C-alpha positions in Angstrom: -3.0 -12.9 1.6 -5.6 -15.2 3.0 -8.0 -17.6 1.4 -9.2 -21.2 1.7 -6.3 -22.7 -0.2 -3.3 -23.2 2.2 -0.8 -23.5 -0.7 -1.9 -20.2 -2.3 -2.0 -18.4 1.2 1.6 -19.5 2.1 2.9 -18.3 -1.2 1.2 -15.0 -1.0 2.3 -14.5 2.6 5.9 -15.0 1.6 5.7 -12.2 -0.9 4.0 -9.8 1.6 5.3 -10.4 5.1 4.7 -7.2 6.5 1.1 -6.9 5.4 0.5 -10.5 6.6 2.0 -9.5 10.1 -0.3 -6.5 10.3 -3.5 -8.6 9.3 -2.6 -11.5 11.7 -1.9 -9.3 14.6 -4.6 -6.7 14.3 -7.4 -8.5 12.3 -7.3 -12.0 13.2 -11.1 -12.3 12.2 -9.9 -12.0 8.5 -7.7 -15.0 8.6 -10.4 -17.0 10.5 -13.0 -16.0 8.0 -10.7 -17.2 5.1 -9.9 -20.4 6.9 -13.7 -21.3 6.9 -14.1 -20.5 3.3 -16.2 -17.5 4.2 -13.8 -14.8 2.7 -10.5 -13.8 1.6 -7.9 -11.0 1.9 -6.3 -9.8 -1.3 -4.9 -6.9 -3.3 -7.7 -6.0 -5.9 -6.4 -4.3 -8.9 -8.8 -2.6 -11.4 -7.5 -1.6 -14.9 -8.4 1.8 -16.2 -12.0 1.9 -17.7 -13.2 -1.2 -15.7 -16.8 -1.5 -14.5 -17.5 -4.6 -12.4 -21.0 -5.5 -12.9 -23.6 -5.3 -10.1 -23.2 -8.5 -8.0 -23.9 -9.8 -4.3 -21.7 -11.6 -2.1 -22.5 -15.2 -0.9 -23.5 -14.4 2.8 -24.2 -11.8 5.3 -22.0 -13.5 8.0 -19.0 -11.3 6.9 -18.3 -7.8 6.2 -15.9 -6.5 3.5 -13.3 -3.7 3.8 -11.7 -1.9 1.0 -8.5 0.0 2.1 -7.7 2.1 -1.1 -3.9 1.9 -1.7 -3.7 3.4 -5.2 -6.4 5.7 -6.4 -6.2 7.7 -9.7 -6.8 11.5 -9.1 -9.0 11.8 -12.3 -12.2 10.1 -13.2 -14.9 8.1 -11.5 -13.3 5.6 -9.2 -16.1 4.6 -6.9 -18.2 1.8 -5.4 -21.9 1.6 -5.0 -23.5 -0.7 -2.3 -27.2 -0.8 -2.2 -28.4 2.7 -3.1 -25.2 4.4 -1.8 -22.2 5.5 -3.9 -18.8 6.4 -2.5 -15.7 7.6 -4.2 -12.4 5.8 -3.1 -10.1 8.2 -1.3 -6.7 6.8 -0.8 -6.0 5.5 2.7 -9.6 5.9 3.8 -11.3 2.5 4.4 -14.7 1.6 3.3 -16.6 -1.1 5.1 -19.8 -2.7 3.7 -21.9 -5.7 3.6 -21.2 -7.4 0.2 -24.3 -9.4 0.4 -26.1 -6.3 -0.8 -25.8 -5.6 -4.5 -22.7 -3.6 -5.2 -20.6 -2.5 -8.2 -17.2 -0.8 -8.6 -16.0 1.6 -11.3 -12.5 2.8 -12.3 -13.2 5.1 -15.1 -9.9 6.8 -14.7 -6.7 6.8 -16.6 -4.7 4.6 -14.2 -5.1 1.4 -12.1 -7.0 1.3 -8.8 -5.7 -0.9 -6.0 -7.4 -1.8 -2.8 -6.5 -4.2 0.1 -9.9 -6.2 0.3 -10.5 -7.8 3.5 -13.3 -10.0 4.5 -13.9 -10.5 8.2 -16.7 -12.0 10.4 -19.6 -9.7 10.7 -19.5 -8.6 14.5 -23.1 -9.4 15.1 -22.5 -13.1 13.8 -22.3 -15.7 16.5 
């Protein structure tokens, strides 16, 4: 929905106009973050049985929000950031600093979909 590529952003915004309106109206920091190449906003889909290996984001100038849209009822559908693991709950947002090591599991029988939003860290000037 928002990244540093104007062509991709325009194409995606045309497909998701309502979501785009909500983001630009209520979380303008997400669009600004993407424009400066510091983040993006996208729908993240994990297939059943997927484990994203531990990794770290490129900067602590931003925070990341995962808003679960589809969460399978069975299996381990979770994220670990640092030493803390949380299960995804549909409609319950998780905000974390992705510069810390994190990993995601979808060890369920169905897809997991989150709206991933990067936005400027509120303590960043």
